[in-house]
Steps between C-alpha positions, in 0.01 A plus 500: 500500500785700654773311682678601819810347660521486880819385670518405868836474674599261777383717789161542329447120485691403814222282643147385424348813650713727283422288192130549578560877530680506164218297344252765615700760304481277193123464548462880500676528164290215356192701599653799317473295180858383445638161410775459758847350483633456854874446551598365840828464685573227749377555855732729696810308612419188297755563221781551754395178672513310170841648414632391841368148442689482170824625660466259791446211258790583270716812502625456141146445377377440148338830396216331311402306813537818707240662274272197526499535879499878542223563243259280695413776748313698234316185388354458848388864520337497156298190583384638834403833342297323229324289763413808706357678195297194406365487855386862448309396188753634248607282208877477551775264386863474614786481249863402537764647271521197271123488456460851354781462380743769617789433262836577659861510383838552662625330813326320784452716814500817287310422179332766290154496345523451125130482404154438645260343249151599615284244316447276805410794723261652247330163454460481878337844515279418200380184676368705792788538743529853639837462675827330406725457804856459380804390697753780470878473495510205260512403136578198286830456316528368142579154639176500702663555840360756745723804556475782753532862392728636771445785744185695426381224269134520601486876428657430161248221439212739572621769260576241230144367520362854490693557178399163353124552551505878445370564852361838596732508802725290721434538873780398738362431849756523781519574873543875433246739351717646224834654409632756748738794463737303725488227764236601759697305761775760469299814421163521675392773257552284191209547259325245282524590132185496287706423190855452384655447157654173386840668483479634856376165632781316322757725665342461844470122460862466389612721790344291774125571504366145541130546416555408132781313329678663206419216255127550542524878458718463190242265349211733587681790337573300185134401454353820652309303765359723778620359832319572826652429841253472788443324830317170521397592856297811411128468432488762224651387168335762278708641215628807690661287774871411511775626270478482122822430308451626147644698210637843581262660250203365701608699806426869544813715474737429787566818696752341735845414374529205739234230536664277760803414712630142488771325694691174508684410818659179368770666293878467493773718351812340352808691390787371290797713602765590242372329187688548174324779306497360148246421226298190589559509876130560574406195293773297671341584836128484427481205258624254767256656747213455253603141431493436876145635524592814694242778456717809471314827549691825557846546343756777556851528355745745652725736304811318383839570659817362342303248298312357802147561624246377757179331390202495739169319454204390709317166512262315735671420827431127462703498176822644647675164539403403147640831372825455693543149357435621144749788530766285665457251216536777242821616667640147516427469127694827435186670365531782752753623752417694814666582830210434737131409506305685771144395587266718707185310596355776722351727235148568370361644178257794511319611184254767395277425200266709288411572138490868594881503520504525121365854518622616843858628537701466819335189644830317554656811653210529744541134597872543566439817703238329717736211577788738572286694749427171679870410513459206263807431288441380144726216386378438144254681269313378190227669302253429223237713332249446782716378790788605726660236722767534767689254714530600868599341830219264601464656846377820332249329269177574686612857581571559131164358389307718746696813413448458125131418539454821701716715272306405186167537687378157396244483780297760306304410187 
């Protein structure tokens, strides 16, 4: 019997009516002859409510107890989903992370899945159950305590189960009907993609596209699990619906150099003015930032003059104070010496992504020309084999996204 994984996010199970709607999707796939593993998130807003309760109870909370509280939202959803399926005449059973078990390692609040023994699940299917409804976002630590898997944990749970049971596919049900060339809220002509490679999806996810989290895409790529993104609010769930995330070789040759335009508005640019230009200075700057948990993205070093240089980098805007503290500490410890630290919190990152860049020359030049024609000044540039990213003033972000989407004709298939 083939196995299929279906994951439903918070908006897809936000209330009893939406849980019933999701259950109807599961019933369709049961009729198609699959044994189903359903991964559920907490009801929309429930996790934030639980986090607030923890913070209101104790600000310097014990992380293990935080996980015990916050993981409970998924437990509720899994039980309700199993009950709904049973009411529909489908043999279903709910599972919490420790019952499978989903073995986790690392730290509470951001644990990682280490292994998923499948014996208990297989025994359940062999005994006649058609659906296993599993609480996402959670695992069990070596000491037996429940741990949560961090942001995007339910997506990661779904892909991990798909790999563990050798599923034919992992379907991610959301409130959108697939992956788009850019945000339709900014560009009305944004087009839904029929397919996209793991590499392209990883770039888009890391650059701000919030449909899938990077951890789940990385895992799918490692185990070659086909991922399908589709809407839980559409009636049709046949195989040609949604967007398939798969290996590049499974996609017909890409004619377009650019597949999508991504943006991130919550960026900041920090510049260390007049840093000593000597061996080891980059490590002296970025090791303290890493130790402070600052996610550094784009980095530019100016040409040295008289043994001094400027070092510029970007990071999430909510990590600016943390970065300032780390760099001030490094200076106080005589690890680095600089004249001034300038922070600009009014910038945004715009990126174009596409596997076709490997074989198309002049893509970056075209991007820069388009932005120049729109009067958009570029502050920082970084590139990879399939991506070009620029930092611009935030007030020009939407203009830049629209201009690039039009210039690369992404509204056309």
